[in-house]
N, C-alpha and C positions, 0 to 999 in steps of 0.2 A: 504493501499501500502505501504509492508514494503522494508525499503531501509537497505544497506550493504555497510559501507566505507569499500574502500579498498585502501592498500600504497604498491607500490611496491619500497623494496628497499635496499641497500648496500653498506655497512663500510661508510654507516654517520648515528649512531645513537642519536648526538646530534641533528640534523636537522628535524630528525625521530620524537624524545621526544618533539620536537619544534612542528610539525606538530600533532601530537596525543595530546597535547594541545589545539590548536583550535580546534581540533575535539571534542572532549570532553566538549568545550564551546559554542557549538551549541545553540540555543533556542530549536530544535526540536529533542533534541541527535537521532544517528540513530538506528536503532536495533540490529546492532552490528556491530564492526567495525576488522579488517584482516588486516596483515601485512603477507607479502610475502617477507620470507627471504634464502638464498643461505644456502647449508648443513653446511658452514667452516666459517658463519656467526656470532658467537657465540652473536659479541656485540651485533650487530642490532634484535636479536632475544630475549634479555636479558632487553633491552629498551623498544621493545613493549612491552613483558610481564608488565615489570613494569610500564606501560601506562594502563592495565586491557585489552589491545587488545588480539586477536587468533592468535596466530602463523601459521605459515602454511609454511611447509621447501619447497624447489623446489633441487633437484640432481642436475641441470644445469642451468649456464647464460642465461642472453637473456631477454630482458621485452616480449617478446611474450609468452614466457611461462610462466612465473610471473600475466599476467594480465590472460593467460587462466588460470590457476591455479585460482586467485581469486573468476574467475568466477564459475567457477566447485565447489567450496566450499564452495558457499555465502546459504546462507540460507533463504535470501531474495528475492524479487519479481523483485527489482532494486539494482543495484554495483555500486555503485560511485568512480570513480578514482580521487586521488587526490597525485599531488607528495611530496615526501617528502622534495624537498626543499621548500615547499606552506602552504600560513596559509588560509583556510577556513573563509569567513565571517561568521558570527555568524547567519547569516538567510540563510546560504547554502542548509542546508540537508532541512530546511521548505519547500524552493521552487521547490528541486528538487521530494521533496514527492509529494508535491502538481500537478504538471507540472505534471507526470506519473498519479496521483490519476485522473486526471480532461481530458485526452487524452490516454483512452486504445493503439490506434493503435499507440502512439507514441513508439518506439522502443527504440531511439540514441539520446541524449540531450548534448548538449556542451554549457561553458559558457564563461565568457570573464577570462585571468589571468591576473593579472597587473602584468607585468614584473618588476620586481624592486621595486614592490609597487605603481606603476605610474597609477594611477586609471582615469585621464583626460586624456591621451593622447585620439585621433583617431576621430572615426564620427558615429553619427549614417545613414550616407549616403552609408559607405561604405559593399561591398558586401564581406558578410565573411561563408566557409566553403563549397563552392560553386564548380562544376566541370561545365565551362562555354566554349565554342569553343576549346576543347580539353586543357586547361589550369585549374588547382587543384590552387585554391585561398585559403590561409588561413586565415590569418589576424582575428582571435582567440582573438590575446591582445590588437585589437584596436577599436573593435565594438561598438559602443554606442547604445540605444534609445529601444527598444520592441523585442517580440521572434518574430524568421521569419524561415522560413525552413532553412536547410543545407544538403548539401551532406555527410558533415564530419567535426568531431569533432578535438581537441587537447586534448592527452592522461593528460597532467596536470590540466583539468577541465572536466572528461568526464562522462557521467552517460548511463547505459547500460540497457535496458529491457533483465533479465537475461535468461528466456526461449528464445528465437532468438539467442540470443548471443553464447549459448552453443552449436549454428549449425555450427559455425566458429573454422573452425579447424587452429587458429591462428599460433600457435607455429610452421604446418606442412607447414604452406605458406608464414612466410616470412623467411627472410637472414639476415644476419650480425651478429655481436654480440652486446653485450650493449644493447644501449639506442633502436637499430635497427629503424632507421627514416623510419617514412609511415605506422609503424604497426596499427595505431591506423584508415587509411584509408581503411586498408582492412575489419579493424570487422566492422568500419561503412556501408562502401555499402555491405558488407555481410547481417548485418540486413536487410537493407532496401530492398534488392532483397528476404528479404521474406515477403513482403506484408506491415513493418513497416514505419512509417515516421523518419526523422531529424528535427531536432528544435538548432537551438543557441538563446541564453537566454543571454544578456549580463549584465544584473541584477544577473543573478547568478554567485558571483565573488568567485577567490580566489586574495591572493597577494603571488607572485609566484618571489622567490630570485634565479635563476637558479644557481645552483652550480657546480662546474668545476666535469666535468667525466671522467671517465680514459682516459688512454695514447691511445692516437691512435681513439680515441671517440669524441675527445674535441668538442664544438659545433658551433667552427668556422674551423675547420680542413677543407678542402674540396679536398681531394685528391680525385684520379683515383679512389679506389674502395670502398669511401667514399659515391661518385656519382652514383657508379653501385650500390651499396645497397641502394639508397633513390630511383633512378627509378626505378632499379626492386620491390620496395615492391610496388611504387604506380603502377606501369603497370602490377603487378598482381589484384590488385585492380580492376582496370577499365575492363582489359580482361575477368576476371572470370565474375563480376556482371554487367555489364552495356550493355545495346542493343549496337548493332554490328556499327550504326551511328557515336557513343558516342567513341568506342573503336578506329575506322578506325580516328576521327577528333586529341584523344589523341596521338597516333601513329605519326600520319602529322605532329602535334604540335611538339612533341618530335625530331623529325629528322630530319625537318628543320628552330625553330624556339628554340627551350627551354626555359630557363630561364637561369638569370647570375651564376647560380650555376650548374644545371644540363643543361649545352649549347647546342642547335643544331647546326645545319653548321652557319645557318645565325647568328647568335649570335657571334659563336665561330669567324668570318671572321670578324665581327665590333669588337669584343671586342679584338683581336689580332691586329687588327691596332690602337687602343687604346693605345697597349703596355701593355697588359695582358697576361703574360707570361704562364698563367697557366691554360689559356683557354681550348686549346689543350687537355692537360690532363682530363679536366672537360669534354669536350664533348667525349672525348673517352670514361669514363665511362661511364657518361649516355646515350650513346646512346649502349656498350653492355648490362647495365641495363634491358634497355626499350625492347630490343630483347629478353633476359634471361625472363626477366616476363613474356610476349606473349606467349614465347614458353613455359613455364611453367604452367601457365594457361590453352593451351590447351592440355597441359598431365593431369593435375590435371582434365579438366573435363571430360577424358577418364575415367577417373579410375570411 
């Protein structure tokens, strides 16, 4: 079972060099290391080359294109992604290789990302990476315990079987710019729809130190457009790859309830009553993205 480690990086050569040092320090060295960089980002390309990584250049921005490009160019059975602002623990590759080698139906595997290096937070009883009653549940940075099934994983610590992953037209399906929140949900569900399984193993860990993003793509900036992008990508994933019952549950819950970031009607009323002046803006973005995502999935199925 061969493993390629892939890092998509832009504008953070020092962080990238640090991430690559931790990849080089693995007990079980990967079969190859790829860094996907934008054409004009010479500093990133130089940092990757200096660390011995193979550089693959993309002509356009967007994380989905970078991920798809890494998968297309990998020479291994498995492609393991780690963010350029994360540090893989020394047994990271070893655990990934063992997991895929011992389970031929495993298609996508997620691990725990210790946000700001916190390895103690969370609980073994938490649900992680699930789609339940129309709700997408994350918690990838808080899960503890042993491996369990998962519907979707987090891009900061994500491994995929290359063959089925190449069948997912990720860059064509994802909307938005920059980090394109929710892109990994599309990739995860797309792989599972081909008969493979997904899993989350909190023993596969990286220490994640979230770096600042570009203006307009900040992690805590939830504008109408940002919530539209998040909901759109999630909706495409569910509408394209899940059963009709799961699609209906996701649509109804999204419209009537939602969550604190992507508000539905019910949470909009509650949060507005509590003085959240931006709840209406987030609700409009969320509902728009939800309906657009379902429409885009329907058009994609016709093609």
